Gaussian input, Z-matrix of N, CA and C with variables (Angstrom, degrees):
# hf/3-21g

backbone

0 1
 N
 C     1     B1
 C     2     B2     1     A1
 N     3     B3     2     A2     1     D1
 C     4     B4     3     A3     2     D2
 C     5     B5     4     A4     3     D3
 N     6     B6     5     A5     4     D4
 C     7     B7     6     A6     5     D5
 C     8     B8     7     A7     6     D6
 N     9     B9     8     A8     7     D7
 C    10    B10     9     A9     8     D8
 C    11    B11    10    A10     9     D9
 N    12    B12    11    A11    10    D10
 C    13    B13    12    A12    11    D11
 C    14    B14    13    A13    12    D12
 N    15    B15    14    A14    13    D13
 C    16    B16    15    A15    14    D14
 C    17    B17    16    A16    15    D15
 N    18    B18    17    A17    16    D16
 C    19    B19    18    A18    17    D17
 C    20    B20    19    A19    18    D18
 N    21    B21    20    A20    19    D19
 C    22    B22    21    A21    20    D20
 C    23    B23    22    A22    21    D21
 N    24    B24    23    A23    22    D22
 C    25    B25    24    A24    23    D23
 C    26    B26    25    A25    24    D24
 N    27    B27    26    A26    25    D25
 C    28    B28    27    A27    26    D26
 C    29    B29    28    A28    27    D27
 N    30    B30    29    A29    28    D28
 C    31    B31    30    A30    29    D29
 C    32    B32    31    A31    30    D30
 N    33    B33    32    A32    31    D31
 C    34    B34    33    A33    32    D32
 C    35    B35    34    A34    33    D33
 N    36    B36    35    A35    34    D34
 C    37    B37    36    A36    35    D35
 C    38    B38    37    A37    36    D36
 N    39    B39    38    A38    37    D37
 C    40    B40    39    A39    38    D38
 C    41    B41    40    A40    39    D39
 N    42    B42    41    A41    40    D40
 C    43    B43    42    A42    41    D41
 C    44    B44    43    A43    42    D42
 N    45    B45    44    A44    43    D43
 C    46    B46    45    A45    44    D44
 C    47    B47    46    A46    45    D45
 N    48    B48    47    A47    46    D46
 C    49    B49    48    A48    47    D47
 C    50    B50    49    A49    48    D48
 N    51    B51    50    A50    49    D49
 C    52    B52    51    A51    50    D50
 C    53    B53    52    A52    51    D51
 N    54    B54    53    A53    52    D52
 C    55    B55    54    A54    53    D53
 C    56    B56    55    A55    54    D54
 N    57    B57    56    A56    55    D55
 C    58    B58    57    A57    56    D56
 C    59    B59    58    A58    57    D57
 N    60    B60    59    A59    58    D58
 C    61    B61    60    A60    59    D59
 C    62    B62    61    A61    60    D60
 N    63    B63    62    A62    61    D61
 C    64    B64    63    A63    62    D62
 C    65    B65    64    A64    63    D63
 N    66    B66    65    A65    64    D64
 C    67    B67    66    A66    65    D65
 C    68    B68    67    A67    66    D66
 N    69    B69    68    A68    67    D67
 C    70    B70    69    A69    68    D68
 C    71    B71    70    A70    69    D69
 N    72    B72    71    A71    70    D70
 C    73    B73    72    A72    71    D71
 C    74    B74    73    A73    72    D72
 N    75    B75    74    A74    73    D73
 C    76    B76    75    A75    74    D74
 C    77    B77    76    A76    75    D75
 N    78    B78    77    A77    76    D76
 C    79    B79    78    A78    77    D77
 C    80    B80    79    A79    78    D78
 N    81    B81    80    A80    79    D79
 C    82    B82    81    A81    80    D80
 C    83    B83    82    A82    81    D81
 N    84    B84    83    A83    82    D82
 C    85    B85    84    A84    83    D83
 C    86    B86    85    A85    84    D84
 N    87    B87    86    A86    85    D85
 C    88    B88    87    A87    86    D86
 C    89    B89    88    A88    87    D87
 N    90    B90    89    A89    88    D88
 C    91    B91    90    A90    89    D89
 C    92    B92    91    A91    90    D90
 N    93    B93    92    A92    91    D91
 C    94    B94    93    A93    92    D92
 C    95    B95    94    A94    93    D93
 N    96    B96    95    A95    94    D94
 C    97    B97    96    A96    95    D95
 C    98    B98    97    A97    96    D96
 N    99    B99    98    A98    97    D97
 C   100   B100    99    A99    98    D98
 C   101   B101   100   A100    99    D99
 N   102   B102   101   A101   100   D100
 C   103   B103   102   A102   101   D101
 C   104   B104   103   A103   102   D102
 N   105   B105   104   A104   103   D103
 C   106   B106   105   A105   104   D104
 C   107   B107   106   A106   105   D105
 N   108   B108   107   A107   106   D106
 C   109   B109   108   A108   107   D107
 C   110   B110   109   A109   108   D108
 N   111   B111   110   A110   109   D109
 C   112   B112   111   A111   110   D110
 C   113   B113   112   A112   111   D111
 N   114   B114   113   A113   112   D112
 C   115   B115   114   A114   113   D113
 C   116   B116   115   A115   114   D114
 N   117   B117   116   A116   115   D115
 C   118   B118   117   A117   116   D116
 C   119   B119   118   A118   117   D117
 N   120   B120   119   A119   118   D118
 C   121   B121   120   A120   119   D119
 C   122   B122   121   A121   120   D120
 N   123   B123   122   A122   121   D121
 C   124   B124   123   A123   122   D122
 C   125   B125   124   A124   123   D123
 N   126   B126   125   A125   124   D124
 C   127   B127   126   A126   125   D125
 C   128   B128   127   A127   126   D126
 N   129   B129   128   A128   127   D127
 C   130   B130   129   A129   128   D128
 C   131   B131   130   A130   129   D129
 N   132   B132   131   A131   130   D130
 C   133   B133   132   A132   131   D131
 C   134   B134   133   A133   132   D132
 N   135   B135   134   A134   133   D133
 C   136   B136   135   A135   134   D134
 C   137   B137   136   A136   135   D135
 N   138   B138   137   A137   136   D136
 C   139   B139   138   A138   137   D137
 C   140   B140   139   A139   138   D138
 N   141   B141   140   A140   139   D139
 C   142   B142   141   A141   140   D140
 C   143   B143   142   A142   141   D141
 N   144   B144   143   A143   142   D142
 C   145   B145   144   A144   143   D143
 C   146   B146   145   A145   144   D144
 N   147   B147   146   A146   145   D145
 C   148   B148   147   A147   146   D146
 C   149   B149   148   A148   147   D147
 N   150   B150   149   A149   148   D148
 C   151   B151   150   A150   149   D149
 C   152   B152   151   A151   150   D150
 N   153   B153   152   A152   151   D151
 C   154   B154   153   A153   152   D152
 C   155   B155   154   A154   153   D153
 N   156   B156   155   A155   154   D154
 C   157   B157   156   A156   155   D155
 C   158   B158   157   A157   156   D156
 N   159   B159   158   A158   157   D157
 C   160   B160   159   A159   158   D158
 C   161   B161   160   A160   159   D159
 N   162   B162   161   A161   160   D160
 C   163   B163   162   A162   161   D161
 C   164   B164   163   A163   162   D162
 N   165   B165   164   A164   163   D163
 C   166   B166   165   A165   164   D164
 C   167   B167   166   A166   165   D165
 N   168   B168   167   A167   166   D166
 C   169   B169   168   A168   167   D167
 C   170   B170   169   A169   168   D168
 N   171   B171   170   A170   169   D169
 C   172   B172   171   A171   170   D170
 C   173   B173   172   A172   171   D171
 N   174   B174   173   A173   172   D172
 C   175   B175   174   A174   173   D173
 C   176   B176   175   A175   174   D174
 N   177   B177   176   A176   175   D175
 C   178   B178   177   A177   176   D176
 C   179   B179   178   A178   177   D177
 N   180   B180   179   A179   178   D178
 C   181   B181   180   A180   179   D179
 C   182   B182   181   A181   180   D180
 N   183   B183   182   A182   181   D181
 C   184   B184   183   A183   182   D182
 C   185   B185   184   A184   183   D183
 N   186   B186   185   A185   184   D184
 C   187   B187   186   A186   185   D185
 C   188   B188   187   A187   186   D186
 N   189   B189   188   A188   187   D187
 C   190   B190   189   A189   188   D188
 C   191   B191   190   A190   189   D189
 N   192   B192   191   A191   190   D190
 C   193   B193   192   A192   191   D191
 C   194   B194   193   A193   192   D192
 N   195   B195   194   A194   193   D193
 C   196   B196   195   A195   194   D194
 C   197   B197   196   A196   195   D195
 N   198   B198   197   A197   196   D196
 C   199   B199   198   A198   197   D197
 C   200   B200   199   A199   198   D198
 N   201   B201   200   A200   199   D199
 C   202   B202   201   A201   200   D200
 C   203   B203   202   A202   201   D201
 N   204   B204   203   A203   202   D202
 C   205   B205   204   A204   203   D203
 C   206   B206   205   A205   204   D204
 N   207   B207   206   A206   205   D205
 C   208   B208   207   A207   206   D206
 C   209   B209   208   A208   207   D207
 N   210   B210   209   A209   208   D208
 C   211   B211   210   A210   209   D209
 C   212   B212   211   A211   210   D210
 N   213   B213   212   A212   211   D211
 C   214   B214   213   A213   212   D212
 C   215   B215   214   A214   213   D213
 N   216   B216   215   A215   214   D214
 C   217   B217   216   A216   215   D215
 C   218   B218   217   A217   216   D216
 N   219   B219   218   A218   217   D217
 C   220   B220   219   A219   218   D218
 C   221   B221   220   A220   219   D219
 N   222   B222   221   A221   220   D220
 C   223   B223   222   A222   221   D221
 C   224   B224   223   A223   222   D222
 N   225   B225   224   A224   223   D223
 C   226   B226   225   A225   224   D224
 C   227   B227   226   A226   225   D225
 N   228   B228   227   A227   226   D226
 C   229   B229   228   A228   227   D227
 C   230   B230   229   A229   228   D228
 N   231   B231   230   A230   229   D229
 C   232   B232   231   A231   230   D230
 C   233   B233   232   A232   231   D231
 N   234   B234   233   A233   232   D232
 C   235   B235   234   A234   233   D233
 C   236   B236   235   A235   234   D234
 N   237   B237   236   A236   235   D235
 C   238   B238   237   A237   236   D236
 C   239   B239   238   A238   237   D237
 N   240   B240   239   A239   238   D238
 C   241   B241   240   A240   239   D239
 C   242   B242   241   A241   240   D240
 N   243   B243   242   A242   241   D241
 C   244   B244   243   A243   242   D242
 C   245   B245   244   A244   243   D243
 N   246   B246   245   A245   244   D244
 C   247   B247   246   A246   245   D245
 C   248   B248   247   A247   246   D246
 N   249   B249   248   A248   247   D247
 C   250   B250   249   A249   248   D248
 C   251   B251   250   A250   249   D249
 N   252   B252   251   A251   250   D250
 C   253   B253   252   A252   251   D251
 C   254   B254   253   A253   252   D252
 N   255   B255   254   A254   253   D253
 C   256   B256   255   A255   254   D254
 C   257   B257   256   A256   255   D255
 N   258   B258   257   A257   256   D256
 C   259   B259   258   A258   257   D257
 C   260   B260   259   A259   258   D258
 N   261   B261   260   A260   259   D259
 C   262   B262   261   A261   260   D260
 C   263   B263   262   A262   261   D261
 N   264   B264   263   A263   262   D262
 C   265   B265   264   A264   263   D263
 C   266   B266   265   A265   264   D264
 N   267   B267   266   A266   265   D265
 C   268   B268   267   A267   266   D266
 C   269   B269   268   A268   267   D267
 N   270   B270   269   A269   268   D268
 C   271   B271   270   A270   269   D269
 C   272   B272   271   A271   270   D270
 N   273   B273   272   A272   271   D271
 C   274   B274   273   A273   272   D272
 C   275   B275   274   A274   273   D273
 N   276   B276   275   A275   274   D274
 C   277   B277   276   A276   275   D275
 C   278   B278   277   A277   276   D276
 N   279   B279   278   A278   277   D277
 C   280   B280   279   A279   278   D278
 C   281   B281   280   A280   279   D279
 N   282   B282   281   A281   280   D280
 C   283   B283   282   A282   281   D281
 C   284   B284   283   A283   282   D282
 N   285   B285   284   A284   283   D283
 C   286   B286   285   A285   284   D284
 C   287   B287   286   A286   285   D285
 N   288   B288   287   A287   286   D286
 C   289   B289   288   A288   287   D287
 C   290   B290   289   A289   288   D288
 N   291   B291   290   A290   289   D289
 C   292   B292   291   A291   290   D290
 C   293   B293   292   A292   291   D291
 N   294   B294   293   A293   292   D292
 C   295   B295   294   A294   293   D293
 C   296   B296   295   A295   294   D294
 N   297   B297   296   A296   295   D295
 C   298   B298   297   A297   296   D296
 C   299   B299   298   A298   297   D297
 N   300   B300   299   A299   298   D298
 C   301   B301   300   A300   299   D299
 C   302   B302   301   A301   300   D300
 N   303   B303   302   A302   301   D301
 C   304   B304   303   A303   302   D302
 C   305   B305   304   A304   303   D303
 N   306   B306   305   A305   304   D304
 C   307   B307   306   A306   305   D305
 C   308   B308   307   A307   306   D306
 N   309   B309   308   A308   307   D307
 C   310   B310   309   A309   308   D308
 C   311   B311   310   A310   309   D309
 N   312   B312   311   A311   310   D310
 C   313   B313   312   A312   311   D311
 C   314   B314   313   A313   312   D312
 N   315   B315   314   A314   313   D313
 C   316   B316   315   A315   314   D314
 C   317   B317   316   A316   315   D315

   B1=1.4467
   B2=1.5294
   B3=1.3047
   B4=1.4639
   B5=1.5286
   B6=1.3194
   B7=1.4747
   B8=1.5326
   B9=1.3234
   B10=1.4703
   B11=1.5248
   B12=1.3318
   B13=1.4675
   B14=1.5251
   B15=1.3173
   B16=1.4615
   B17=1.5292
   B18=1.3121
   B19=1.4605
   B20=1.5267
   B21=1.3299
   B22=1.4666
   B23=1.5214
   B24=1.3184
   B25=1.4647
   B26=1.5203
   B27=1.3125
   B28=1.4632
   B29=1.5251
   B30=1.3203
   B31=1.4670
   B32=1.5205
   B33=1.3311
   B34=1.4689
   B35=1.5264
   B36=1.3190
   B37=1.4650
   B38=1.5241
   B39=1.3144
   B40=1.4646
   B41=1.5236
   B42=1.3255
   B43=1.4678
   B44=1.5198
   B45=1.3188
   B46=1.4670
   B47=1.5279
   B48=1.3303
   B49=1.4683
   B50=1.5300
   B51=1.3216
   B52=1.4623
   B53=1.5256
   B54=1.3194
   B55=1.4661
   B56=1.5199
   B57=1.3386
   B58=1.4625
   B59=1.5329
   B60=1.3084
   B61=1.4582
   B62=1.5180
   B63=1.3285
   B64=1.4605
   B65=1.5263
   B66=1.3035
   B67=1.4655
   B68=1.5204
   B69=1.3141
   B70=1.4596
   B71=1.5150
   B72=1.3303
   B73=1.4580
   B74=1.5212
   B75=1.3189
   B76=1.4727
   B77=1.5249
   B78=1.3345
   B79=1.4642
   B80=1.5239
   B81=1.3275
   B82=1.4628
   B83=1.5242
   B84=1.3541
   B85=1.4670
   B86=1.5231
   B87=1.3328
   B88=1.4619
   B89=1.5295
   B90=1.3212
   B91=1.4679
   B92=1.5187
   B93=1.3048
   B94=1.4548
   B95=1.5221
   B96=1.3227
   B97=1.4595
   B98=1.5239
   B99=1.3322
   B100=1.4652
   B101=1.5212
   B102=1.3215
   B103=1.4662
   B104=1.5226
   B105=1.3174
   B106=1.4619
   B107=1.5270
   B108=1.3188
   B109=1.4642
   B110=1.5325
   B111=1.3249
   B112=1.4689
   B113=1.5278
   B114=1.3212
   B115=1.4688
   B116=1.5257
   B117=1.3212
   B118=1.4627
   B119=1.5287
   B120=1.3183
   B121=1.4682
   B122=1.5218
   B123=1.3190
   B124=1.4688
   B125=1.5253
   B126=1.3288
   B127=1.4584
   B128=1.5283
   B129=1.3106
   B130=1.4648
   B131=1.5219
   B132=1.3324
   B133=1.4588
   B134=1.5124
   B135=1.3128
   B136=1.4568
   B137=1.5342
   B138=1.3064
   B139=1.4588
   B140=1.5262
   B141=1.3356
   B142=1.4606
   B143=1.5179
   B144=1.3188
   B145=1.4583
   B146=1.5219
   B147=1.3247
   B148=1.4634
   B149=1.5207
   B150=1.3233
   B151=1.4590
   B152=1.5230
   B153=1.3220
   B154=1.4599
   B155=1.5266
   B156=1.3059
   B157=1.4636
   B158=1.5222
   B159=1.3183
   B160=1.4637
   B161=1.5301
   B162=1.3203
   B163=1.4600
   B164=1.5189
   B165=1.3364
   B166=1.4588
   B167=1.5260
   B168=1.3127
   B169=1.4630
   B170=1.5246
   B171=1.3323
   B172=1.4668
   B173=1.5308
   B174=1.3294
   B175=1.4644
   B176=1.5243
   B177=1.3275
   B178=1.4631
   B179=1.5287
   B180=1.3193
   B181=1.4661
   B182=1.5268
   B183=1.3184
   B184=1.4614
   B185=1.5184
   B186=1.3208
   B187=1.4609
   B188=1.5236
   B189=1.3250
   B190=1.4673
   B191=1.5265
   B192=1.3129
   B193=1.4656
   B194=1.5341
   B195=1.3040
   B196=1.4730
   B197=1.5280
   B198=1.3193
   B199=1.4662
   B200=1.5238
   B201=1.3254
   B202=1.4536
   B203=1.5362
   B204=1.3420
   B205=1.4665
   B206=1.5213
   B207=1.3200
   B208=1.4660
   B209=1.5266
   B210=1.3277
   B211=1.4634
   B212=1.5282
   B213=1.3242
   B214=1.4551
   B215=1.5225
   B216=1.3053
   B217=1.4534
   B218=1.5332
   B219=1.3345
   B220=1.4610
   B221=1.5247
   B222=1.3322
   B223=1.4560
   B224=1.5233
   B225=1.3385
   B226=1.4629
   B227=1.5198
   B228=1.3197
   B229=1.4597
   B230=1.5221
   B231=1.3199
   B232=1.4689
   B233=1.5262
   B234=1.3236
   B235=1.4527
   B236=1.5127
   B237=1.3266
   B238=1.4604
   B239=1.5249
   B240=1.3269
   B241=1.4614
   B242=1.5154
   B243=1.3439
   B244=1.4657
   B245=1.5252
   B246=1.3375
   B247=1.4571
   B248=1.5071
   B249=1.3327
   B250=1.4522
   B251=1.5168
   B252=1.3038
   B253=1.4653
   B254=1.5297
   B255=1.3172
   B256=1.4631
   B257=1.5227
   B258=1.3230
   B259=1.4641
   B260=1.5277
   B261=1.3309
   B262=1.4626
   B263=1.5303
   B264=1.3240
   B265=1.4715
   B266=1.5232
   B267=1.3299
   B268=1.4640
   B269=1.5252
   B270=1.3281
   B271=1.4701
   B272=1.5257
   B273=1.3230
   B274=1.4617
   B275=1.5263
   B276=1.3350
   B277=1.4562
   B278=1.5249
   B279=1.3323
   B280=1.4679
   B281=1.5263
   B282=1.3506
   B283=1.4593
   B284=1.5231
   B285=1.3292
   B286=1.4713
   B287=1.5302
   B288=1.3120
   B289=1.4635
   B290=1.5311
   B291=1.3130
   B292=1.4622
   B293=1.5326
   B294=1.3382
   B295=1.4799
   B296=1.5219
   B297=1.3174
   B298=1.4651
   B299=1.5286
   B300=1.3294
   B301=1.4611
   B302=1.5320
   B303=1.3365
   B304=1.4626
   B305=1.5187
   B306=1.3251
   B307=1.4693
   B308=1.5120
   B309=1.3055
   B310=1.4631
   B311=1.5226
   B312=1.3060
   B313=1.4595
   B314=1.5224
   B315=1.3146
   B316=1.4696
   B317=1.5057
   A1=108.31
   A2=114.33
   A3=119.09
   A4=109.92
   A5=116.79
   A6=119.47
   A7=111.83
   A8=116.96
   A9=120.88
   A10=111.13
   A11=116.31
   A12=119.63
   A13=110.87
   A14=116.73
   A15=119.79
   A16=109.59
   A17=116.75
   A18=121.54
   A19=111.05
   A20=116.62
   A21=121.03
   A22=110.68
   A23=117.35
   A24=121.88
   A25=109.72
   A26=116.99
   A27=120.83
   A28=111.47
   A29=117.51
   A30=120.93
   A31=110.40
   A32=117.35
   A33=121.29
   A34=111.07
   A35=117.10
   A36=121.96
   A37=110.72
   A38=116.44
   A39=120.49
   A40=114.65
   A41=118.48
   A42=121.41
   A43=113.65
   A44=117.04
   A45=121.11
   A46=108.58
   A47=117.34
   A48=119.80
   A49=112.69
   A50=116.39
   A51=122.14
   A52=107.73
   A53=116.01
   A54=121.09
   A55=108.04
   A56=114.64
   A57=120.10
   A58=108.65
   A59=115.50
   A60=122.10
   A61=105.80
   A62=115.91
   A63=120.82
   A64=111.55
   A65=114.47
   A66=120.94
   A67=106.19
   A68=116.38
   A69=121.55
   A70=109.95
   A71=115.43
   A72=120.00
   A73=109.20
   A74=115.93
   A75=119.87
   A76=112.22
   A77=117.26
   A78=120.63
   A79=113.01
   A80=116.57
   A81=120.47
   A82=110.09
   A83=116.75
   A84=118.93
   A85=109.55
   A86=115.63
   A87=120.32
   A88=114.40
   A89=117.32
   A90=119.77
   A91=107.95
   A92=116.51
   A93=121.44
   A94=113.21
   A95=117.56
   A96=120.72
   A97=110.44
   A98=116.50
   A99=120.22
   A100=110.33
   A101=117.46
   A102=121.20
   A103=111.09
   A104=117.37
   A105=120.55
   A106=111.00
   A107=116.87
   A108=120.31
   A109=110.30
   A110=117.05
   A111=120.76
   A112=109.46
   A113=118.01
   A114=121.12
   A115=110.75
   A116=116.50
   A117=120.15
   A118=110.12
   A119=117.14
   A120=120.70
   A121=110.80
   A122=116.93
   A123=120.54
   A124=111.32
   A125=116.63
   A126=120.84
   A127=111.53
   A128=117.12
   A129=120.60
   A130=111.21
   A131=115.76
   A132=119.77
   A133=114.72
   A134=117.61
   A135=120.29
   A136=109.59
   A137=115.22
   A138=120.19
   A139=108.37
   A140=115.81
   A141=118.11
   A142=110.89
   A143=113.37
   A144=122.98
   A145=107.64
   A146=116.61
   A147=120.22
   A148=108.09
   A149=115.73
   A150=122.27
   A151=108.05
   A152=115.78
   A153=122.21
   A154=109.84
   A155=115.98
   A156=120.91
   A157=112.76
   A158=117.50
   A159=120.24
   A160=111.43
   A161=116.94
   A162=120.61
   A163=112.64
   A164=117.47
   A165=120.40
   A166=109.32
   A167=115.92
   A168=120.30
   A169=111.66
   A170=117.43
   A171=119.82
   A172=110.27
   A173=116.01
   A174=120.19
   A175=110.16
   A176=117.44
   A177=120.75
   A178=110.69
   A179=116.87
   A180=120.79
   A181=111.29
   A182=116.82
   A183=121.03
   A184=111.44
   A185=116.88
   A186=121.46
   A187=110.62
   A188=117.08
   A189=120.95
   A190=110.19
   A191=116.21
   A192=121.78
   A193=110.50
   A194=116.77
   A195=123.08
   A196=111.21
   A197=116.62
   A198=121.53
   A199=113.44
   A200=117.42
   A201=120.88
   A202=109.74
   A203=113.89
   A204=122.68
   A205=106.76
   A206=119.09
   A207=121.35
   A208=116.37
   A209=118.29
   A210=119.61
   A211=111.48
   A212=114.82
   A213=120.37
   A214=107.61
   A215=116.93
   A216=129.86
   A217=112.40
   A218=114.68
   A219=122.41
   A220=106.95
   A221=116.34
   A222=121.03
   A223=109.65
   A224=114.04
   A225=122.04
   A226=109.24
   A227=115.83
   A228=122.12
   A229=107.35
   A230=114.65
   A231=121.57
   A232=111.31
   A233=115.07
   A234=121.38
   A235=115.79
   A236=117.60
   A237=121.85
   A238=110.27
   A239=116.30
   A240=121.26
   A241=109.08
   A242=116.50
   A243=118.77
   A244=112.74
   A245=118.11
   A246=119.47
   A247=112.86
   A248=114.50
   A249=121.42
   A250=111.90
   A251=114.89
   A252=122.16
   A253=112.81
   A254=118.28
   A255=121.25
   A256=111.76
   A257=116.60
   A258=120.87
   A259=109.94
   A260=116.11
   A261=120.85
   A262=110.77
   A263=117.07
   A264=120.64
   A265=111.40
   A266=116.86
   A267=120.83
   A268=110.76
   A269=115.99
   A270=120.04
   A271=111.21
   A272=116.96
   A273=120.89
   A274=110.63
   A275=116.37
   A276=120.99
   A277=112.43
   A278=116.78
   A279=120.40
   A280=112.61
   A281=117.08
   A282=120.69
   A283=113.21
   A284=116.41
   A285=120.30
   A286=112.00
   A287=116.88
   A288=120.92
   A289=110.28
   A290=116.66
   A291=121.11
   A292=110.60
   A293=115.94
   A294=120.27
   A295=110.05
   A296=117.78
   A297=120.92
   A298=111.64
   A299=115.56
   A300=120.90
   A301=112.61
   A302=116.28
   A303=122.02
   A304=112.04
   A305=116.09
   A306=121.97
   A307=108.81
   A308=116.50
   A309=119.65
   A310=107.94
   A311=116.94
   A312=120.37
   A313=109.12
   A314=115.49
   A315=119.80
   A316=110.25
   D1=137.79
   D2=-179.72
   D3=-78.36
   D4=155.64
   D5=174.78
   D6=-59.42
   D7=-32.44
   D8=178.82
   D9=-64.95
   D10=-41.68
   D11=179.39
   D12=-68.79
   D13=-39.61
   D14=177.56
   D15=-60.92
   D16=-43.80
   D17=178.60
   D18=-63.21
   D19=-41.15
   D20=179.37
   D21=-62.73
   D22=-43.59
   D23=178.70
   D24=-61.34
   D25=-48.28
   D26=-177.62
   D27=-65.24
   D28=-35.53
   D29=176.16
   D30=-63.14
   D31=-46.31
   D32=179.40
   D33=-62.60
   D34=-43.09
   D35=-178.21
   D36=-59.14
   D37=-34.46
   D38=-174.14
   D39=-96.66
   D40=8.45
   D41=-179.99
   D42=-73.09
   D43=-26.45
   D44=-176.28
   D45=-152.52
   D46=163.23
   D47=178.05
   D48=-59.69
   D49=-29.49
   D50=179.54
   D51=-126.52
   D52=124.89
   D53=176.26
   D54=-124.73
   D55=130.50
   D56=177.85
   D57=-121.54
   D58=123.11
   D59=174.18
   D60=-95.84
   D61=113.02
   D62=-172.21
   D63=-133.10
   D64=169.05
   D65=169.79
   D66=-88.12
   D67=113.65
   D68=-175.52
   D69=99.49
   D70=-154.67
   D71=178.14
   D72=-140.78
   D73=-179.89
   D74=-175.34
   D75=-60.68
   D76=-28.92
   D77=-179.96
   D78=-85.53
   D79=-23.53
   D80=-177.92
   D81=-148.39
   D82=73.31
   D83=175.42
   D84=-64.99
   D85=140.65
   D86=-172.08
   D87=-103.18
   D88=8.76
   D89=171.85
   D90=-153.00
   D91=162.94
   D92=-176.80
   D93=-62.52
   D94=-39.06
   D95=-179.77
   D96=-65.55
   D97=-42.82
   D98=177.56
   D99=-63.65
   D100=-40.64
   D101=179.50
   D102=-61.72
   D103=-40.36
   D104=-179.66
   D105=-67.06
   D106=-38.38
   D107=179.13
   D108=-68.48
   D109=-38.12
   D110=176.29
   D111=-63.17
   D112=-41.37
   D113=177.73
   D114=-58.77
   D115=-43.37
   D116=178.31
   D117=-64.20
   D118=-47.02
   D119=-179.47
   D120=-59.20
   D121=-43.72
   D122=178.46
   D123=-64.93
   D124=-40.20
   D125=-179.52
   D126=-65.97
   D127=-30.27
   D128=179.02
   D129=-66.76
   D130=-31.84
   D131=178.12
   D132=73.25
   D133=16.13
   D134=179.32
   D135=-103.86
   D136=166.85
   D137=175.10
   D138=-64.19
   D139=136.35
   D140=174.39
   D141=-147.31
   D142=156.17
   D143=-179.80
   D144=-108.13
   D145=122.89
   D146=175.42
   D147=-109.28
   D148=129.16
   D149=-177.53
   D150=-116.62
   D151=120.45
   D152=-178.23
   D153=-83.69
   D154=106.19
   D155=-179.16
   D156=-72.60
   D157=-17.64
   D158=179.79
   D159=-72.45
   D160=-17.36
   D161=178.74
   D162=-85.52
   D163=-11.06
   D164=-175.72
   D165=-149.75
   D166=91.30
   D167=-177.09
   D168=-66.28
   D169=-30.93
   D170=176.58
   D171=-64.51
   D172=-39.48
   D173=176.63
   D174=-63.34
   D175=-43.13
   D176=179.66
   D177=-59.68
   D178=-46.16
   D179=179.82
   D180=-66.40
   D181=-41.27
   D182=-179.42
   D183=-66.69
   D184=-38.32
   D185=179.61
   D186=-65.08
   D187=-40.88
   D188=177.43
   D189=-60.36
   D190=-39.08
   D191=178.33
   D192=-72.15
   D193=-41.34
   D194=-177.58
   D195=-57.82
   D196=-42.52
   D197=-177.62
   D198=-104.85
   D199=-4.84
   D200=-173.11
   D201=53.27
   D202=45.68
   D203=-178.40
   D204=-130.52
   D205=105.20
   D206=-168.16
   D207=-78.56
   D208=-10.68
   D209=-174.33
   D210=-113.70
   D211=162.79
   D212=174.36
   D213=-114.53
   D214=155.22
   D215=3.56
   D216=-81.60
   D217=167.49
   D218=173.07
   D219=-122.13
   D220=134.12
   D221=-173.94
   D222=-122.09
   D223=134.57
   D224=178.43
   D225=-122.96
   D226=137.43
   D227=174.66
   D228=-122.32
   D229=119.87
   D230=-179.68
   D231=50.66
   D232=43.35
   D233=177.01
   D234=82.61
   D235=-3.86
   D236=-177.77
   D237=-103.44
   D238=129.18
   D239=177.05
   D240=-70.45
   D241=125.93
   D242=178.83
   D243=-108.43
   D244=-20.55
   D245=178.12
   D246=136.22
   D247=-152.61
   D248=-176.98
   D249=-108.61
   D250=-154.80
   D251=-173.94
   D252=-61.38
   D253=-53.09
   D254=-175.13
   D255=-60.24
   D256=-45.17
   D257=-179.87
   D258=-63.27
   D259=-42.43
   D260=-179.96
   D261=-61.99
   D262=-44.65
   D263=178.59
   D264=-61.68
   D265=-44.03
   D266=179.19
   D267=-62.17
   D268=-43.68
   D269=-179.28
   D270=-66.67
   D271=-36.36
   D272=177.77
   D273=-66.51
   D274=-47.12
   D275=-178.09
   D276=-64.02
   D277=-32.10
   D278=-179.79
   D279=-84.20
   D280=-13.58
   D281=-177.15
   D282=91.23
   D283=-6.49
   D284=-178.43
   D285=-63.06
   D286=-38.23
   D287=179.66
   D288=-64.29
   D289=-43.14
   D290=177.90
   D291=-61.40
   D292=-39.91
   D293=178.45
   D294=-63.92
   D295=-44.41
   D296=-179.80
   D297=-60.28
   D298=-34.24
   D299=-179.32
   D300=-91.51
   D301=4.18
   D302=-178.00
   D303=57.92
   D304=42.39
   D305=177.19
   D306=-106.86
   D307=152.26
   D308=174.10
   D309=-72.35
   D310=129.16
   D311=177.42
   D312=-64.32
   D313=134.97
   D314=-177.49
   D315=-79.48

């Protein structure tokens, strides 16, 4: 991974309290896992950054290397990698995700 790609990843991660690297975007997720993560992000009601990996294949490959996580989506909370779709859903359902973001659990 180039230093430029590492910097780009870190910049995206720190744009918002919640960053989701997905296939597609919040308005048009391009796979079921990305759609489920967007649903969670929308349900949280907090500011979030969605990064479309389909627009930058080098970013997708670099991100997989950066986290040693081969699948998408990848979710970050306050700069910390938490995992993919299943982990995010579990954390949302348990209220842990809301706690990490300092949100009132619904």
